[in-house]
C-alpha positions as CSV (number, residue, x, y, z in Angstrom):
1,X,-8.9,-5.6,17.7
2,X,-6.4,-8.0,18.9
3,X,-3.9,-6.6,17.4
4,X,-4.0,-3.4,18.2
5,X,-4.5,-4.1,22.2
6,X,-1.5,-6.3,21.9
7,X,0.4,-3.0,20.5
8,X,-1.0,-0.7,23.7
9,X,0.8,-3.8,25.8
10,X,4.1,-3.7,23.8
11,X,4.2,0.3,25.3
12,X,3.6,1.8,21.4
13,X,3.8,5.8,22.8
14,X,1.7,7.6,20.0
15,X,-2.0,6.8,18.5
16,X,-4.2,8.4,16.0
17,X,-7.7,9.0,15.9
18,X,-9.0,8.6,11.8
19,X,-11.2,10.8,9.5
20,X,-14.2,8.2,10.1
21,X,-17.0,7.7,12.2
22,X,-18.1,4.7,14.6
23,X,-21.7,4.6,14.9
24,X,-22.5,8.4,13.6
25,X,-19.9,10.1,15.4
26,X,-16.6,11.8,14.5
27,X,-13.1,9.5,15.7
28,X,-12.0,12.8,16.6
29,X,-15.2,14.1,18.5
30,X,-15.5,9.6,20.4
31,X,-14.9,10.1,24.1
32,X,-16.0,7.1,24.5
33,X,-13.6,5.1,22.1
34,X,-10.4,8.1,23.0
35,X,-10.7,8.2,26.2
36,X,-13.2,5.6,28.4
37,X,-11.9,2.7,26.2
38,X,-8.5,3.2,24.8
39,X,-7.0,5.4,28.1
40,X,-9.4,4.0,30.7
41,X,-9.8,0.2,29.9
42,X,-6.9,-0.7,28.2
43,X,-4.6,1.5,30.0
44,X,-2.9,3.9,27.0
45,X,-0.5,5.1,28.5
46,X,0.8,7.3,25.3
47,X,-0.1,10.4,23.3
48,X,-3.4,10.4,21.0
49,X,-2.8,12.9,17.9
50,X,-5.0,14.4,16.0
51,X,-4.7,13.7,11.8
52,X,-4.0,16.7,9.3
53,X,-6.7,18.7,10.3
54,X,-9.0,16.2,12.0
55,X,-10.5,18.7,14.3
56,X,-12.3,20.8,11.4
57,X,-13.7,17.6,9.6
58,X,-16.1,17.3,12.6
59,X,-18.4,20.0,11.6
60,X,-20.2,19.8,8.0
61,X,-18.6,22.1,6.3
62,X,-16.2,21.6,7.7
63,X,-14.7,24.4,9.8
64,X,-17.7,25.9,9.9
65,X,-17.6,25.7,14.2
66,X,-14.1,25.8,15.1
67,X,-15.7,26.5,18.6
68,X,-17.0,23.8,19.0
69,X,-14.6,21.3,17.1
70,X,-12.0,22.4,19.8
71,X,-14.2,22.0,22.5
72,X,-15.1,18.4,21.1
73,X,-11.7,17.4,20.4
74,X,-10.5,18.0,23.4
75,X,-12.5,16.7,25.9
76,X,-13.0,13.7,23.1
77,X,-9.2,13.2,24.5
78,X,-7.1,14.3,21.6
79,X,-3.8,15.0,23.3
80,X,-1.9,16.9,20.9
81,X,-3.3,18.4,17.7
82,X,-2.0,18.5,13.8
83,X,-3.0,22.0,13.1
84,X,-0.5,23.0,9.9
85,X,-1.7,26.3,8.7
86,X,-3.2,28.8,10.6
87,X,-2.3,27.1,14.2
88,X,-2.5,30.7,16.3
89,X,-6.6,30.3,15.8
90,X,-5.9,26.8,17.5
91,X,-4.2,28.0,20.0
92,X,-6.7,31.3,20.5
93,X,-9.1,29.6,20.5
94,X,-7.9,26.5,23.3
95,X,-7.0,29.5,25.5
96,X,-10.1,31.4,25.6
97,X,-12.0,28.2,26.1
98,X,-9.8,26.6,29.5
99,X,-10.0,30.4,30.4
100,X,-13.8,30.3,31.2
101,X,-14.1,27.2,31.8
102,X,-16.4,25.3,28.8
103,X,-12.2,23.1,29.1
104,X,-11.3,21.7,32.4
105,X,-7.6,22.5,33.2
106,X,-7.2,18.7,34.5
107,X,-7.8,18.1,30.6
108,X,-4.9,19.9,29.8
109,X,-2.9,19.0,32.1
110,X,-3.4,14.6,31.2
111,X,-2.8,15.7,27.5
112,X,0.8,18.0,28.6
113,X,1.6,14.6,30.8
114,X,1.1,12.3,28.2
115,X,3.4,13.7,26.1
116,X,5.6,14.9,28.4
117,X,6.0,11.5,29.5
118,X,7.0,10.3,25.8
119,X,9.5,13.0,25.2
120,X,11.3,11.8,28.6
121,X,10.9,7.9,27.5
122,X,12.8,8.6,24.1
123,X,15.6,11.2,25.5
124,X,14.1,14.1,23.5
125,X,15.1,16.3,26.5
126,X,19.3,15.3,26.5
127,X,19.5,14.1,22.8
128,X,17.0,16.3,21.0
129,X,18.4,16.1,17.6
130,X,18.3,12.9,15.3
131,X,21.6,10.0,15.9
132,X,22.6,10.0,11.9
133,X,25.2,7.8,12.8
134,X,22.9,4.3,11.6
135,X,21.7,6.8,8.1
136,X,25.0,5.4,5.9
137,X,22.8,1.1,6.4
138,X,20.2,3.1,4.6
139,X,19.9,1.2,1.7
140,X,22.5,-1.1,2.1
141,X,22.4,-4.2,-0.1
142,X,21.4,-6.5,3.2
143,X,18.5,-4.1,3.7
144,X,18.1,-4.7,-0.5
145,X,18.7,-8.4,0.0
146,X,15.7,-8.6,3.1
147,X,13.2,-6.1,0.7
148,X,13.5,-8.2,-2.0
149,X,12.6,-11.2,-0.5
150,X,9.4,-9.4,1.1
151,X,8.7,-8.7,-3.0
152,X,9.4,-12.6,-3.4
153,X,7.2,-14.1,-0.5
154,X,4.1,-11.5,-1.2
155,X,3.7,-12.3,-5.1
156,X,0.5,-13.8,-5.0
157,X,0.0,-15.8,-8.2
158,X,-4.0,-16.3,-9.2
159,X,-3.4,-17.9,-13.0
160,X,-1.0,-20.2,-14.2
161,X,-1.4,-21.4,-17.3
162,X,-5.2,-21.9,-19.6
163,X,-5.2,-25.3,-18.2
164,X,-4.0,-26.8,-15.5
165,X,-1.5,-29.4,-17.1
166,X,0.5,-26.5,-19.3
167,X,1.4,-23.7,-16.5
168,X,3.6,-21.4,-17.9
169,X,5.3,-20.0,-14.9
170,X,8.2,-20.5,-13.7
171,X,9.7,-19.0,-17.0
172,X,12.2,-20.1,-19.1
173,X,15.7,-18.1,-18.9
174,X,16.9,-19.8,-22.7
175,X,14.8,-18.3,-24.1
176,X,15.3,-16.7,-27.9
177,X,13.5,-14.1,-28.1
178,X,10.9,-12.1,-25.0
179,X,9.1,-9.3,-24.9
180,X,8.5,-6.9,-22.0
181,X,6.1,-4.7,-22.1
182,X,3.2,-2.4,-19.9
183,X,3.4,0.6,-18.2
184,X,4.9,-0.3,-15.3
185,X,8.2,-2.2,-16.1
186,X,10.6,0.5,-16.7
187,X,8.9,2.5,-13.6
188,X,10.7,2.6,-10.0
189,X,8.2,5.5,-9.1
190,X,5.1,3.0,-9.8
191,X,6.6,0.0,-8.5
192,X,6.9,2.2,-5.1
193,X,3.3,3.9,-4.9
194,X,2.1,6.9,-2.8
195,X,3.1,7.5,0.6
196,X,6.7,7.0,-0.3
197,X,9.1,9.8,-0.8
198,X,6.5,11.9,-1.9
199,X,3.5,12.3,-0.9
200,X,1.7,11.6,-3.9
201,X,4.4,9.0,-5.2
202,X,6.2,9.8,-9.1
203,X,6.7,7.9,-11.9
204,X,10.4,7.3,-12.9
205,X,13.1,7.4,-11.2
206,X,12.8,8.1,-8.0
207,X,15.5,6.8,-6.2
208,X,18.0,4.2,-6.8
209,X,16.7,0.5,-7.0
210,X,15.9,-2.1,-10.4
211,X,13.0,-2.2,-11.6
212,X,10.9,-5.4,-13.8
213,X,11.9,-5.0,-17.0
214,X,15.9,-4.4,-16.0
215,X,15.7,-7.6,-13.6
216,X,14.3,-10.0,-16.8
217,X,17.4,-7.7,-18.8
218,X,19.7,-10.0,-15.6
219,X,18.3,-12.8,-15.3
220,X,17.7,-13.7,-18.7
221,X,20.4,-15.9,-20.9
222,X,23.1,-13.2,-22.5
223,X,22.2,-15.1,-25.9
224,X,17.9,-14.1,-24.7
225,X,17.1,-11.0,-27.1
226,X,14.8,-8.9,-25.1
227,X,12.7,-6.7,-26.2
228,X,10.5,-3.8,-24.4
229,X,8.1,-1.9,-25.8
230,X,5.3,-0.2,-23.4
231,X,2.7,-0.4,-25.6
232,X,3.2,-2.6,-28.6
233,X,0.1,-2.8,-31.9
234,X,-1.1,-6.4,-31.9
235,X,0.3,-6.8,-35.2
236,X,3.9,-6.1,-33.8
237,X,3.6,-8.8,-31.5
238,X,2.3,-11.0,-33.6
239,X,5.1,-10.6,-36.6
240,X,7.7,-10.5,-34.0
241,X,8.0,-14.5,-32.5
242,X,8.6,-14.2,-29.4
243,X,8.7,-17.2,-27.5
244,X,6.8,-15.2,-24.3
245,X,5.7,-12.1,-22.9
246,X,5.3,-10.3,-20.3
247,X,3.2,-7.4,-18.9
248,X,3.4,-5.4,-16.4
249,X,0.2,-2.8,-16.1
250,X,-1.0,-1.3,-13.1
251,X,-2.7,1.9,-10.7
252,X,-0.6,4.8,-10.8
253,X,0.5,5.9,-7.1
254,X,-2.1,7.6,-4.9
255,X,-2.1,7.9,-1.1
256,X,-5.4,8.5,0.8
257,X,-8.5,9.6,-1.0
258,X,-6.7,10.7,-3.8
259,X,-6.8,7.0,-4.5
260,X,-10.6,7.0,-3.8
261,X,-12.0,5.1,-6.8
262,X,-15.2,3.7,-7.4
263,X,-14.5,1.5,-10.6
264,X,-11.5,0.3,-9.5
265,X,-10.0,-0.2,-13.0
266,X,-6.4,0.0,-14.4
267,X,-5.8,3.2,-16.4
268,X,-5.1,2.9,-20.4
269,X,-2.7,1.9,-21.4
270,X,-3.5,-1.0,-19.4
271,X,-6.2,-2.6,-20.7
272,X,-5.4,-2.2,-24.1
273,X,-1.9,-3.6,-23.6
274,X,-2.9,-7.3,-22.4
275,X,-5.2,-7.1,-24.8
276,X,-2.4,-6.7,-27.6
277,X,0.1,-8.6,-26.2
278,X,-1.9,-11.6,-24.5
279,X,-4.3,-11.6,-27.7
280,X,-1.2,-12.7,-29.8
281,X,1.6,-14.6,-27.5
282,X,1.7,-16.6,-24.5
283,X,2.1,-13.9,-21.8
284,X,2.0,-13.5,-17.6
285,X,0.1,-10.2,-16.3
286,X,2.1,-8.8,-13.3
287,X,0.0,-6.1,-12.2
288,X,1.3,-3.1,-9.6
289,X,-1.4,-2.2,-7.0
290,X,-1.9,-1.2,-3.6
291,X,-5.2,-3.3,-4.0
292,X,-7.7,-5.8,-6.4
293,X,-8.8,-4.2,-9.2
294,X,-10.5,-5.3,-12.1
295,X,-9.0,-8.2,-13.8
296,X,-11.5,-10.3,-14.6
297,X,-12.6,-9.2,-18.2
298,X,-9.5,-10.4,-19.5
299,X,-8.1,-13.6,-17.9
300,X,-9.7,-15.4,-20.7
301,X,-6.2,-13.7,-22.8
302,X,-3.5,-14.2,-19.7
303,X,-2.3,-17.5,-19.6
304,X,-0.1,-16.4,-16.0
305,X,-1.4,-14.0,-13.7
306,X,0.4,-12.2,-11.2
307,X,-0.5,-9.8,-7.6
308,X,2.8,-8.2,-7.3
309,X,1.2,-5.0,-5.1
310,X,3.8,-2.7,-4.9
311,X,7.5,-4.3,-4.8
312,X,8.9,-0.9,-4.3
313,X,12.5,-0.8,-5.3
314,X,13.6,-4.8,-5.6
315,X,12.3,-5.6,-8.7
316,X,14.7,-8.4,-8.6
317,X,11.7,-10.0,-6.5
318,X,10.0,-10.2,-9.3
319,X,12.0,-12.3,-11.4
320,X,12.9,-14.8,-8.7
321,X,10.1,-15.9,-8.3
322,X,8.8,-15.2,-12.3
323,X,12.0,-17.6,-13.4
324,X,11.7,-20.2,-11.0
325,X,15.2,-19.3,-8.6
326,X,11.9,-19.5,-5.8
327,X,8.9,-20.9,-6.0
328,X,5.1,-18.8,-5.3
329,X,4.0,-18.8,-2.2
330,X,2.2,-15.2,-0.9
331,X,-1.5,-16.3,-0.7
332,X,-4.3,-13.0,-0.9
333,X,-4.9,-11.6,2.2
334,X,-7.8,-9.9,1.2
335,X,-10.7,-11.1,-1.1
336,X,-10.6,-10.7,-5.0
337,X,-13.6,-9.2,-6.5
338,X,-15.3,-10.0,-10.2
339,X,-16.6,-6.7,-9.9
340,X,-17.1,-3.4,-8.0
341,X,-20.8,-3.8,-8.1
342,X,-20.3,-7.2,-5.5
343,X,-18.2,-4.9,-3.1
344,X,-18.1,-5.3,0.3
345,X,-17.2,-8.5,-0.2
346,X,-16.1,-10.8,2.7
347,X,-15.6,-14.2,3.7
348,X,-18.8,-14.9,5.6
349,X,-20.9,-13.3,3.5
350,X,-23.8,-14.5,2.3
351,X,-23.2,-14.4,-1.3
352,X,-19.7,-14.7,-0.8
353,X,-18.8,-14.7,-4.9
354,X,-15.3,-13.5,-5.9
355,X,-13.2,-14.3,-8.4
356,X,-10.0,-15.3,-5.9
357,X,-11.4,-16.2,-2.3
358,X,-9.5,-14.8,0.6
359,X,-6.5,-16.6,1.4
360,X,-6.6,-17.8,-2.2
361,X,-2.8,-18.1,-4.0
362,X,-1.3,-21.0,-6.3
363,X,2.3,-22.5,-5.5
364,X,4.5,-23.3,-7.8
365,X,8.2,-24.9,-6.6
366,X,11.5,-23.7,-8.0
367,X,13.3,-24.6,-10.7
368,X,15.9,-27.0,-10.7
369,X,19.3,-25.6,-12.7
């Protein structure tokens, strides 16, 4: 709560109600939280907006009683309604309900006043169109450098060596021959995840940036042979005499409910790649994901394990720490489970038995060149 309270105090302009329920009451119909608490107690002066077709979900099945949903949403304190398709149905319904006094005009006035206040404060009536003068700075080197710094500071080192006395990281830049493998090693789209350029994300070169594979090639000694094989066989790895391997696997992009999962597993060929490569040569596995995923079954064969989350366009931030130009400093922002059967699991639970606890993260020191 403190972060949200702080945001309201500092003048956040809009707040969206979620699809979720609290104590059995749909948030889009929750007058206590939206009006009594947020607007009256916290003195929120901005406007509340619904989620995409959010009031439809007040009823089960959705949109079963739209008239009731409009009443419930308006009287809860929603000021702006996200009705992407049949907005005339909403307008006609709201007009009827106000004329027949099911919704008081004072509620409409409150909503309009809040929306106008935000628009006036933003200067939208004086300058309704966006100012593109700063657009030329998007993707500038300064911004990319900052993004790269964010990547290396948020990576979490979960394992480093099969024994503490023999760490694998930082990797040598002067190895004679190394393998880079995995579905996510050369894919900007996978690094970015969902809710980026496209709602559900995309695979491939969706924007300018550096993949982890290209970052490896830029980082190692010019004499080092870098072999890329997305999903090599165990026999190929064993016969190729690699010094070590970097395996980059993870989740495919998703956003919102499309990412819902009851198993939280890494999709194939990720597990197969880990097994084939790490069973044959020293390896570091870099996991690209929006959350903790099932990793325990593969831990014994993995020498080093890095949670890279969604590093976005700057894959060089990953190699910055893999090769020791910077040390690992990141810590887990949430508990990493052993099995999905343990979920939900949080610090303080009576049977808290994680694979990696909240706040865990091994550290390394930069290599002295």
